[in-house]
MITIKE-512474 format. One line per 5 residues: number of its first residue (from 1); for each residue x, y, z of N, C-alpha, C. Coordinates in steps of 0.1 Angstrom, whole numbers, plus 5000, padded with zeros to 4 digits. Layout:
N
NUM) X:Y:Z:X:Y:Z:X:Y:Z  ... $
//
This chain:
404
1) 8113:5796:1186:8110:5789:1193:8120:5784:1205  8113:5780:1219:8126:5779:1228:8131:5766:1233  8129:5757:1218:8137:5743:1220:8125:5733:1224  8118:5732:1222:8105:5724:1229:8093:5726:1223  8093:5712:1209:8076:5715:1204:8074:5701:1202 $
6) 8057:5700:1208:8053:5691:1209:8051:5685:1199  8050:5690:1185:8053:5682:1175:8061:5664:1176  8068:5665:1177:8080:5662:1182:8083:5650:1195  8070:5651:1202:8072:5648:1218:8060:5632:1213  8061:5623:1224:8046:5620:1224:8032:5626:1231 $
11) 8022:5620:1226:8011:5628:1229:7999:5621:1232  7988:5624:1238:7979:5617:1242:7973:5615:1232  7973:5631:1220:7967:5623:1212:7968:5615:1201  7980:5606:1204:7981:5598:1198:7972:5584:1198  7964:5589:1213:7954:5578:1215:7943:5580:1206 $
16) 7939:5593:1200:7926:5596:1192:7931:5587:1180  7942:5586:1174:7946:5577:1161:7943:5564:1163  7948:5556:1177:7945:5545:1175:7929:5547:1175  7922:5548:1183:7906:5551:1185:7899:5555:1169  7906:5562:1162:7904:5563:1149:7902:5551:1138 $
21) 7912:5541:1142:7916:5529:1138:7903:5518:1134  7898:5519:1156:7888:5514:1153:7878:5513:1151  7872:5534:1150:7860:5536:1141:7860:5548:1136  7865:5546:1121:7864:5556:1111:7853:5559:1109  7855:5575:1115:7838:5583:1108:7840:5584:1094 $
26) 7823:5581:1091:7817:5579:1078:7818:5589:1069  7817:5607:1073:7814:5615:1062:7827:5623:1061  7837:5621:1053:7847:5626:1052:7848:5643:1048  7855:5653:1051:7853:5667:1049:7862:5669:1037  7858:5682:1029:7871:5684:1018:7885:5685:1023 $
31) 7897:5682:1014:7907:5682:1018:7911:5697:1010  7922:5706:1015:7925:5713:1010:7932:5715:0997  7925:5721:0986:7930:5719:0974:7944:5728:0970  7950:5735:0976:7965:5740:0978:7969:5736:0994  7980:5740:0993:7989:5743:1001:7984:5752:1019 $
36) 7980:5749:1029:7974:5757:1035:7988:5764:1041  7982:5779:1045:7990:5788:1046:7992:5791:1063  7983:5781:1072:7986:5778:1087:7980:5764:1084  7987:5755:1094:7983:5743:1094:7968:5747:1106  7964:5734:1108:7947:5731:1117:7956:5723:1126 $
41) 7968:5717:1127:7972:5710:1140:7966:5699:1142  7975:5687:1148:7974:5678:1147:7962:5669:1149  7954:5673:1161:7943:5668:1162:7934:5667:1146  7930:5683:1146:7921:5685:1132:7923:5673:1121  7940:5674:1125:7946:5665:1107:7939:5652:1109 $
46) 7940:5647:1126:7933:5633:1125:7923:5630:1121  7913:5640:1125:7896:5638:1118:7895:5640:1106  7900:5652:1101:7900:5651:1085:7906:5643:1073  7914:5634:1079:7926:5630:1076:7920:5608:1072  7914:5609:1084:7909:5594:1088:7897:5591:1079 $
51) 7887:5598:1074:7877:5590:1068:7883:5587:1050  7893:5596:1047:7898:5593:1037:7908:5584:1037  7923:5583:1047:7932:5574:1043:7924:5560:1054  7917:5560:1061:7910:5547:1067:7901:5541:1056  7889:5553:1057:7876:5554:1050:7879:5548:1035 $
56) 7885:5553:1027:7885:5554:1014:7898:5546:1010  7900:5533:1019:7912:5524:1017:7909:5510:1013  7914:5503:0999:7910:5492:1002:7911:5481:1016  7896:5476:1017:7900:5461:1030:7909:5452:1027  7921:5452:1027:7924:5436:1024:7920:5427:1035 $
61) 7915:5428:1044:7911:5419:1053:7896:5416:1057  7888:5420:1043:7875:5420:1041:7873:5406:1043  7860:5399:1045:7857:5389:1043:7854:5379:1025  7861:5389:1018:7855:5386:1004:7871:5393:0998  7879:5398:1002:7888:5398:0997:7899:5386:0993 $
66) 7899:5387:0975:7899:5373:0974:7913:5377:0959  7916:5387:0956:7917:5394:0949:7932:5396:0939  7939:5398:0950:7954:5404:0945:7966:5396:0960  7975:5401:0955:7985:5394:0965:7988:5407:0975  7984:5409:0979:7984:5418:0991:7976:5417:1002 $
71) 7982:5412:1017:7975:5402:1022:7972:5417:1033  7967:5412:1045:7962:5422:1056:7976:5416:1065  7976:5428:1075:7987:5429:1083:7983:5430:1097  7992:5419:1105:7986:5419:1117:7989:5434:1126  7982:5430:1139:7981:5446:1144:7994:5449:1150 $
76) 8004:5435:1154:8017:5438:1160:8026:5445:1148  8024:5440:1135:8036:5455:1127:8027:5466:1126  8015:5470:1132:8011:5484:1135:8016:5494:1145  8019:5484:1154:8026:5490:1166:8038:5491:1161  8047:5483:1155:8059:5484:1149:8062:5496:1139 $
81) 8055:5497:1134:8051:5508:1122:8052:5523:1128  8048:5518:1137:8044:5532:1146:8056:5537:1153  8065:5529:1162:8072:5532:1168:8086:5535:1155  8086:5524:1142:8098:5530:1133:8095:5542:1129  8085:5547:1128:8083:5564:1128:8086:5573:1133 $
86) 8087:5571:1143:8090:5574:1158:8104:5578:1158  8108:5572:1155:8122:5566:1158:8134:5569:1146  8125:5568:1135:8131:5571:1121:8148:5569:1117  8148:5554:1125:8159:5547:1123:8166:5546:1109  8181:5547:1106:8186:5548:1093:8194:5536:1087 $
91) 8194:5519:1081:8201:5512:1083:8217:5517:1071  8215:5529:1065:8226:5536:1060:8240:5535:1072  8234:5540:1082:8246:5541:1091:8243:5533:1105  8249:5522:1111:8249:5516:1117:8247:5524:1134  8252:5535:1133:8255:5544:1147:8240:5548:1148 $
96) 8230:5552:1134:8216:5556:1142:8209:5547:1141  8210:5534:1138:8205:5524:1139:8205:5510:1146  8214:5513:1155:8219:5501:1161:8211:5489:1164  8198:5489:1169:8192:5477:1173:8187:5471:1160  8182:5486:1151:8173:5478:1137:8184:5470:1127 $
101) 8196:5473:1131:8206:5468:1120:8205:5454:1127  8209:5452:1139:8206:5439:1149:8193:5429:1144  8187:5438:1141:8171:5432:1141:8171:5423:1129  8173:5432:1118:8177:5427:1107:8187:5416:1103  8198:5415:1111:8207:5403:1108:8201:5394:1114 $
106) 8195:5394:1125:8184:5385:1132:8177:5379:1123  8167:5384:1119:8155:5377:1108:8162:5373:1095  8174:5374:1091:8180:5370:1079:8188:5356:1082  8190:5356:1097:8197:5347:1106:8187:5337:1107  8172:5339:1110:8164:5332:1115:8158:5323:1099 $
111) 8158:5330:1090:8150:5326:1076:8160:5318:1065  8174:5323:1067:8182:5320:1055:8182:5303:1049  8181:5300:1065:8185:5281:1065:8173:5274:1057  8161:5280:1059:8153:5276:1047:8151:5273:1035  8164:5286:1030:8163:5280:1014:8179:5281:1010 $
116) 8187:5279:1021:8199:5270:1017:8210:5285:1015  8203:5295:1016:8207:5308:1017:8222:5308:1026  8233:5320:1023:8240:5321:1039:8239:5336:1044  8233:5343:1036:8231:5358:1044:8223:5369:1037  8221:5379:1038:8212:5386:1025:8212:5400:1034 $
121) 8204:5408:1029:8196:5422:1037:8183:5424:1029  8176:5434:1039:8162:5439:1032:8164:5449:1023  8151:5450:1016:8149:5463:1007:8134:5467:1004  8131:5475:0997:8120:5484:0997:8115:5473:0984  8107:5463:0988:8106:5455:0979:8111:5444:0963 $
126) 8101:5436:0961:8108:5426:0954:8117:5433:0943  8112:5441:0932:8117:5447:0924:8131:5451:0923  8135:5458:0939:8145:5459:0947:8158:5449:0943  8147:5437:0949:8156:5428:0956:8162:5421:0943  8151:5420:0935:8151:5410:0922:8164:5422:0909 $
131) 8167:5437:0910:8175:5442:0904:8190:5441:0915  8191:5442:0925:8202:5436:0932:8206:5423:0929  8200:5406:0927:8199:5395:0929:8211:5400:0912  8202:5408:0903:8209:5407:0886:8222:5416:0889  8227:5422:0900:8237:5436:0894:8246:5429:0903 $
136) 8245:5417:0913:8256:5410:0919:8259:5394:0907  8252:5391:0899:8252:5380:0892:8260:5388:0882  8258:5402:0875:8267:5406:0865:8279:5409:0871  8283:5413:0881:8296:5419:0889:8300:5408:0897  8294:5397:0903:8301:5390:0911:8304:5374:0903 $
141) 8290:5372:0894:8290:5363:0884:8294:5365:0872  8302:5375:0869:8297:5378:0854:8291:5373:0843  8279:5370:0844:8270:5369:0836:8269:5382:0822  8267:5375:0812:8271:5386:0801:8252:5388:0796  8243:5378:0796:8235:5381:0798:8218:5375:0805 $
146) 8205:5377:0804:8195:5377:0815:8187:5363:0807  8181:5356:0809:8172:5346:0805:8163:5346:0816  8150:5343:0809:8135:5340:0822:8124:5338:0811  8115:5335:0818:8105:5329:0814:8094:5338:0805  8087:5339:0798:8074:5347:0793:8068:5350:0805 $
151) 8067:5342:0814:8057:5345:0829:8067:5352:0836  8081:5356:0833:8081:5360:0846:8078:5375:0853  8084:5380:0861:8079:5394:0865:8083:5404:0859  8075:5413:0858:8080:5424:0847:8095:5434:0852  8099:5430:0872:8111:5436:0873:8124:5431:0865 $
156) 8119:5411:0861:8136:5413:0858:8136:5416:0843  8134:5420:0836:8134:5427:0823:8140:5442:0827  8131:5451:0837:8138:5461:0841:8150:5463:0844  8155:5454:0851:8165:5456:0860:8178:5445:0846  8172:5440:0836:8184:5437:0826:8186:5450:0822 $
161) 8174:5457:0818:8175:5466:0808:8185:5475:0816  8185:5483:0832:8191:5489:0836:8207:5485:0838  8208:5472:0842:8223:5467:0843:8228:5464:0829  8220:5470:0819:8225:5468:0808:8228:5455:0799  8221:5443:0804:8225:5431:0803:8213:5427:0791 $
166) 8216:5417:0780:8207:5417:0771:8196:5407:0775  8186:5407:0775:8172:5399:0780:8166:5389:0769  8168:5377:0775:8162:5370:0764:8152:5361:0773  8140:5358:0765:8129:5353:0769:8125:5339:0764  8119:5333:0773:8120:5318:0769:8103:5314:0774 $
171) 8097:5308:0759:8086:5301:0761:8086:5294:0774  8070:5292:0771:8066:5286:0785:8057:5275:0780  8057:5264:0790:8046:5249:0783:8032:5252:0785  8027:5245:0784:8008:5248:0788:8008:5248:0802  8017:5247:0814:8016:5252:0824:8019:5264:0829 $
176) 8026:5274:0819:8030:5283:0820:8043:5286:0827  8049:5275:0826:8063:5276:0834:8075:5275:0826  8091:5277:0828:8097:5279:0816:8100:5261:0812  8097:5265:0797:8103:5252:0790:8115:5249:0789  8121:5237:0798:8131:5238:0793:8142:5231:0782 $
181) 8132:5229:0776:8138:5222:0761:8146:5238:0750  8137:5248:0757:8139:5263:0748:8154:5264:0753  8160:5264:0766:8174:5267:0767:8181:5261:0758  8193:5269:0761:8208:5267:0753:8221:5267:0762  8233:5272:0756:8244:5273:0765:8240:5282:0778 $
186) 8239:5279:0790:8240:5291:0798:8251:5294:0806  8266:5295:0805:8277:5293:0808:8277:5303:0814  8269:5315:0803:8276:5334:0803:8263:5335:0809  8256:5327:0815:8239:5332:0812:8235:5337:0834  8227:5347:0832:8215:5344:0844:8206:5340:0841 $
191) 8200:5326:0845:8194:5319:0850:8176:5324:0856  8169:5333:0853:8160:5337:0864:8147:5326:0864  8144:5316:0876:8132:5307:0877:8124:5317:0888  8112:5316:0886:8098:5320:0890:8097:5312:0904  8094:5313:0916:8086:5299:0923:8071:5314:0928 $
196) 8063:5310:0918:8046:5313:0917:8048:5327:0915  8045:5328:0900:8041:5333:0887:8032:5345:0891  8030:5358:0890:8021:5367:0891:8011:5361:0885  8011:5360:0875:7994:5355:0869:7990:5346:0871  7998:5331:0874:7996:5322:0875:7994:5312:0888 $
201) 8006:5320:0893:8010:5312:0907:8019:5299:0903  8021:5293:0890:8031:5285:0888:8046:5287:0892  8049:5277:0890:8069:5275:0896:8075:5269:0886  8087:5273:0881:8094:5270:0874:8099:5259:0879  8102:5248:0869:8115:5236:0875:8129:5239:0880 $
206) 8127:5242:0894:8135:5243:0903:8146:5234:0897  8149:5225:0894:8159:5217:0893:8169:5222:0882  8165:5226:0878:8175:5235:0867:8184:5246:0876  8181:5249:0890:8192:5259:0896:8204:5254:0895  8215:5260:0892:8230:5259:0897:8233:5249:0881 $
211) 8223:5254:0873:8229:5250:0856:8239:5262:0853  8234:5274:0852:8240:5282:0844:8251:5291:0857  8259:5300:0848:8263:5309:0851:8263:5313:0867  8246:5317:0865:8241:5324:0880:8226:5318:0882  8226:5316:0892:8207:5310:0893:8200:5320:0902 $
216) 8187:5328:0897:8185:5339:0904:8169:5328:0905  8164:5328:0917:8149:5322:0919:8144:5337:0923  8133:5343:0917:8123:5353:0920:8110:5346:0930  8110:5344:0942:8102:5335:0951:8094:5343:0956  8092:5358:0951:8085:5367:0959:8070:5367:0965 $
221) 8062:5355:0960:8053:5351:0961:8052:5340:0967  8062:5331:0965:8057:5314:0969:8069:5314:0977  8080:5319:0979:8089:5315:0986:8088:5315:1000  8075:5320:1011:8074:5317:1022:8068:5304:1028  8065:5294:1016:8056:5281:1014:8071:5270:1018 $
226) 8082:5277:1016:8094:5270:1024:8092:5268:1035  8085:5272:1041:8082:5276:1062:8076:5263:1063  8067:5258:1054:8058:5250:1058:8063:5235:1058  8059:5227:1067:8062:5212:1063:8051:5205:1053  8042:5210:1052:8031:5211:1042:8037:5211:1030 $
231) 8041:5225:1026:8043:5228:1012:8059:5233:1007  8068:5228:1016:8078:5233:1014:8086:5222:1002  8080:5214:1000:8084:5203:0986:8082:5210:0976  8070:5218:0971:8071:5223:0964:8081:5235:0957  8089:5236:0968:8104:5244:0964:8116:5238:0965 $
236) 8116:5224:0963:8131:5220:0962:8138:5226:0953  8150:5226:0954:8158:5227:0946:8162:5241:0945  8160:5251:0953:8158:5264:0955:8171:5268:0964  8173:5256:0972:8189:5259:0978:8198:5259:0969  8199:5254:0955:8208:5253:0948:8213:5267:0942 $
241) 8203:5277:0941:8205:5293:0933:8213:5299:0942  8216:5308:0934:8227:5319:0939:8226:5329:0943  8208:5337:0942:8200:5344:0952:8188:5342:0947  8179:5345:0961:8166:5343:0961:8160:5360:0969  8148:5359:0958:8144:5371:0964:8127:5368:0968 $
246) 8125:5376:0979:8114:5372:0986:8107:5384:0991  8093:5382:0988:8085:5396:0991:8082:5395:1003  8083:5401:1016:8078:5394:1029:8063:5406:1027  8063:5414:1019:8047:5422:1024:8039:5414:1013  8040:5399:1008:8028:5391:1006:8026:5383:1017 $
251) 8035:5370:1016:8029:5359:1024:8037:5355:1038  8046:5372:1043:8050:5368:1052:8043:5382:1063  8027:5386:1052:8024:5392:1062:8028:5411:1066  8039:5414:1060:8042:5428:1066:8038:5438:1056  8039:5449:1064:8036:5465:1055:8044:5463:1042 $
256) 8037:5475:1034:8047:5478:1023:8058:5485:1031  8072:5491:1025:8077:5482:1016:8089:5476:1022  8087:5459:1019:8099:5454:1028:8100:5440:1019  8113:5434:1015:8114:5426:1010:8128:5419:1012  8133:5405:1010:8145:5403:1014:8154:5399:1002 $
261) 8169:5401:0999:8173:5393:0990:8182:5385:0994  8185:5374:0995:8190:5362:1001:8203:5357:0991  8218:5355:0996:8225:5353:0986:8230:5338:0995  8233:5328:0980:8240:5316:0990:8255:5316:0995  8263:5325:0986:8279:5329:0995:8275:5345:0993 $
266) 8277:5349:1006:8275:5367:1007:8290:5370:1008  8297:5361:1013:8311:5368:1010:8317:5369:1002  8313:5362:0990:8314:5362:0972:8310:5376:0971  8300:5376:0976:8289:5387:0968:8291:5401:0973  8290:5402:0984:8292:5413:0991:8304:5427:0984 $
271) 8310:5423:0986:8327:5430:0981:8318:5434:0963  8312:5429:0955:8309:5435:0945:8294:5443:0943  8288:5440:0954:8276:5452:0954:8278:5464:0965  8291:5463:0970:8293:5475:0985:8300:5486:0975  8302:5496:0984:8304:5510:0976:8307:5519:0990 $
276) 8318:5524:0989:8324:5533:1003:8324:5548:0999  8326:5555:1009:8326:5569:1008:8334:5571:1021  8337:5586:1019:8341:5596:1031:8333:5593:1040  8320:5599:1039:8311:5600:1053:8306:5585:1054  8312:5577:1050:8302:5564:1054:8312:5555:1066 $
281) 8311:5550:1078:8319:5544:1086:8321:5531:1080  8314:5523:1069:8312:5512:1065:8310:5511:1054  8310:5506:1042:8305:5502:1031:8289:5500:1030  8283:5508:1022:8272:5505:1020:8269:5492:1008  8261:5483:1015:8258:5469:1007:8245:5475:0999 $
286) 8246:5470:0989:8228:5468:0981:8231:5483:0972  8214:5478:0967:8213:5493:0961:8209:5508:0965  8201:5503:0981:8199:5514:0988:8204:5523:0996  8206:5533:0996:8214:5537:1006:8208:5543:1018  8196:5552:1023:8194:5555:1034:8179:5541:1032 $
291) 8175:5537:1039:8162:5528:1041:8159:5526:1059  8147:5526:1060:8139:5524:1075:8140:5509:1078  8135:5507:1088:8138:5494:1099:8124:5485:1096  8127:5476:1083:8119:5470:1082:8120:5455:1085  8128:5457:1090:8134:5441:1099:8121:5444:1113 $
296) 8121:5454:1115:8117:5452:1132:8098:5450:1134  8093:5455:1119:8077:5451:1121:8078:5432:1118  8083:5424:1106:8091:5411:1106:8093:5407:1118  8106:5411:1125:8110:5403:1140:8100:5403:1147  8092:5410:1151:8080:5413:1159:8068:5396:1153 $
301) 8066:5401:1144:8059:5389:1140:8057:5375:1142  8075:5371:1134:8081:5363:1140:8082:5351:1156  8078:5366:1163:8086:5365:1173:8068:5360:1179  8062:5369:1176:8048:5363:1184:8043:5358:1179  8047:5351:1167:8034:5340:1161:8047:5327:1160 $
306) 8059:5330:1157:8067:5318:1155:8066:5312:1140  8072:5302:1140:8073:5294:1126:8056:5288:1124  8053:5283:1136:8039:5274:1134:8030:5287:1132  8031:5296:1141:8016:5304:1136:8020:5312:1121  8028:5313:1115:8030:5320:1108:8027:5308:1089 $
311) 8031:5300:1096:8026:5285:1088:8010:5284:1085  8007:5282:1098:7991:5284:1100:7987:5294:1091  7988:5305:1088:7981:5312:1082:7982:5308:1068  7996:5307:1063:7996:5307:1050:7992:5291:1048  7994:5281:1052:7986:5268:1053:7972:5271:1050 $
316) 7966:5279:1062:7953:5279:1053:7943:5285:1043  7960:5297:1044:7955:5301:1029:7955:5294:1014  7964:5286:1018:7959:5272:1006:7953:5264:1007  7946:5264:1014:7934:5255:1020:7923:5264:1014  7917:5275:1014:7908:5285:1008:7911:5283:0994 $
321) 7923:5283:0991:7925:5290:0972:7922:5270:0969  7924:5256:0976:7918:5250:0968:7905:5244:0973  7903:5249:0982:7887:5248:0985:7878:5256:0973  7882:5264:0972:7874:5274:0961:7878:5270:0944  7890:5265:0941:7888:5258:0931:7880:5245:0929 $
326) 7884:5234:0939:7871:5228:0941:7859:5227:0934  7855:5240:0943:7842:5243:0938:7839:5253:0930  7847:5254:0921:7847:5261:0908:7848:5250:0901  7850:5240:0900:7857:5226:0891:7847:5220:0892  7834:5223:0903:7822:5210:0901:7815:5222:0896 $
331) 7814:5230:0893:7804:5239:0887:7804:5241:0871  7793:5235:0867:7791:5239:0852:7788:5250:0846  7791:5256:0853:7791:5274:0849:7803:5281:0847  7815:5274:0851:7824:5277:0846:7837:5274:0847  7847:5275:0839:7859:5264:0832:7872:5269:0841 $
336) 7875:5260:0848:7887:5260:0856:7901:5257:0849  7912:5267:0848:7921:5270:0837:7930:5252:0849  7933:5255:0857:7941:5243:0863:7936:5248:0881  7943:5235:0889:7942:5238:0902:7953:5246:0908  7948:5253:0914:7963:5261:0920:7972:5254:0925 $
341) 7984:5261:0920:7998:5257:0926:8003:5265:0938  8004:5278:0941:8004:5286:0949:7992:5293:0953  7980:5291:0955:7969:5297:0959:7965:5305:0949  7970:5304:0936:7964:5315:0923:7955:5305:0915  7943:5309:0921:7931:5302:0906:7924:5312:0897 $
346) 7928:5305:0883:7916:5310:0873:7908:5303:0863  7897:5310:0866:7886:5306:0860:7885:5314:0853  7870:5314:0840:7862:5322:0840:7847:5313:0833  7839:5324:0828:7823:5318:0829:7821:5308:0815  7815:5301:0817:7811:5294:0805:7803:5301:0792 $
351) 7794:5308:0798:7783:5317:0788:7791:5331:0794  7786:5338:0779:7793:5352:0786:7809:5353:0784  7812:5368:0787:7822:5372:0785:7828:5374:0799  7840:5370:0801:7850:5372:0814:7849:5389:0816  7852:5397:0808:7852:5408:0811:7835:5418:0815 $
356) 7824:5411:0810:7816:5412:0815:7807:5408:0827  7820:5397:0826:7815:5386:0842:7824:5399:0854  7832:5401:0853:7843:5410:0859:7831:5423:0859  7829:5427:0858:7826:5446:0856:7813:5442:0866  7807:5430:0869:7796:5430:0873:7802:5426:0892 $
361) 7806:5419:0893:7814:5414:0901:7813:5429:0912  7810:5426:0927:7814:5436:0938:7828:5437:0934  7834:5447:0944:7849:5453:0938:7858:5446:0951  7867:5441:0945:7880:5434:0954:7879:5422:0958  7870:5414:0950:7862:5398:0955:7875:5393:0943 $
366) 7874:5396:0929:7886:5389:0926:7894:5398:0911  7904:5394:0902:7910:5404:0896:7911:5393:0881  7912:5401:0871:7918:5394:0860:7928:5393:0853  7932:5389:0842:7945:5383:0839:7942:5380:0823  7953:5380:0820:7953:5374:0804:7966:5365:0804 $
371) 7960:5353:0799:7969:5340:0798:7965:5334:0781  7979:5338:0773:7981:5331:0759:7966:5334:0749  7964:5350:0751:7953:5356:0743:7941:5363:0749  7937:5349:0766:7924:5347:0770:7925:5352:0783  7909:5359:0781:7912:5364:0798:7902:5353:0806 $
376) 7907:5358:0816:7905:5348:0831:7902:5358:0845  7890:5354:0848:7892:5358:0862:7903:5352:0873  7909:5360:0880:7918:5349:0892:7916:5357:0902  7917:5346:0916:7914:5345:0926:7929:5347:0935  7935:5353:0945:7946:5355:0946:7944:5346:0962 $
381) 7948:5342:0972:7949:5333:0983:7955:5344:0997  7958:5350:0990:7964:5364:1004:7961:5366:1019  7945:5365:1015:7937:5368:1024:7933:5357:1035  7942:5354:1049:7935:5338:1057:7921:5345:1065  7920:5353:1063:7904:5355:1068:7891:5355:1059 $
386) 7894:5352:1043:7884:5354:1035:7873:5342:1038  7864:5343:1035:7850:5337:1034:7849:5331:1023  7849:5317:1017:7849:5314:1010:7837:5310:1004  7828:5309:1014:7812:5306:1009:7807:5320:1008  7812:5329:1011:7804:5343:1008:7808:5344:0992 $
391) 7821:5344:0993:7826:5350:0978:7822:5340:0964  7818:5321:0973:7813:5316:0957:7800:5323:0961  7790:5324:0966:7779:5330:0970:7776:5346:0956  7787:5352:0960:7784:5367:0949:7791:5358:0935  7800:5356:0936:7802:5348:0921:7792:5340:0916 $
396) 7785:5330:0918:7773:5326:0915:7762:5332:0913  7763:5343:0918:7746:5353:0919:7747:5358:0904  7765:5366:0902:7767:5367:0890:7763:5362:0879  7768:5350:0879:7767:5337:0868:7751:5340:0862  7744:5335:0876:7729:5331:0873:7725:5344:0869 $
401) 7728:5355:0871:7720:5365:0860:7723:5362:0846  7740:5364:0842:7741:5366:0831:7731:5352:0823  7734:5340:0830:7729:5328:0820:7713:5326:0819  7704:5338:0827:7691:5334:0826:7685:5345:0814 $
//
């Protein structure tokens, strides 16, 4: 080679990739079964993969997508993700990511006041964020055990196992919230509270924050509600936590993998979760070494929408959930588990089984879960583009066919 390689340079062929986003070829060709000896070139690869990557994906922005905690992403994040891939910045070294580092610091600075936190950083998902928080609790907070409810996310138990900390599971009340009456002495414990459980969307009693040696609040799902004047009160008490997890690829509408770990006193925590090495100009903070510029799409979204724009989407999702739940509650063919707390609605048919009903639904409308041994249909208002009337029509059609 002579030093020039068009595969690493901007190309008008990128226009083809954008065009394919708008009009996906309907008929996929078979992909190679083994590693090709000779490549087919970038342009042919776009045409080959578009029907698979774009056409074969779940449509999270579909009008009937109401099943999971995975939202559609705004197009501004697509552009930023493309820029990120082009530049391949590495936040392990500030000199390899000068603006990306500044962008993350700016995003953290903008968001921490809503949660009463003093600082933090981004990481690849809330599982990593929760593990980082418990690591800080062990080494900065000197905790000896982890306490969480039966409704806590699986990542909390994982983190305790990885860190060698005894894990204690606390019973929940009838609303699937941690039941304080089962808590004992917390002077050597990390108490984990959940703000938006995965199964039911419930919020643990956040007034318990600050009563343990360390309090971590897993607000991966419900955390962004703190930005909303209408729903911020649901998270009152979060400011007393020592650490908070927020999943940006949920209700902040970001691409995977994007989460925040926030600390109330980062100057106290940072030395405990930092390591130095001869190849690092500055200590590496947190669990990950090399990591990408996840803050760039989030920064762009926050600038494009502002807080009000973000809140409009979150509030709309909450409104859709409440509207859906009200319609289900008024329908004699269904049993509603309870009104949604953070956009998650559980219900089941009064006739037939939940499993049979779910199997008859179009894919992507609803999901299922188990609460206290009972099977429930589950909707999650992660998609602000959802059409509730369309979803209700599909749900009722299945129910009536089972009832006839």
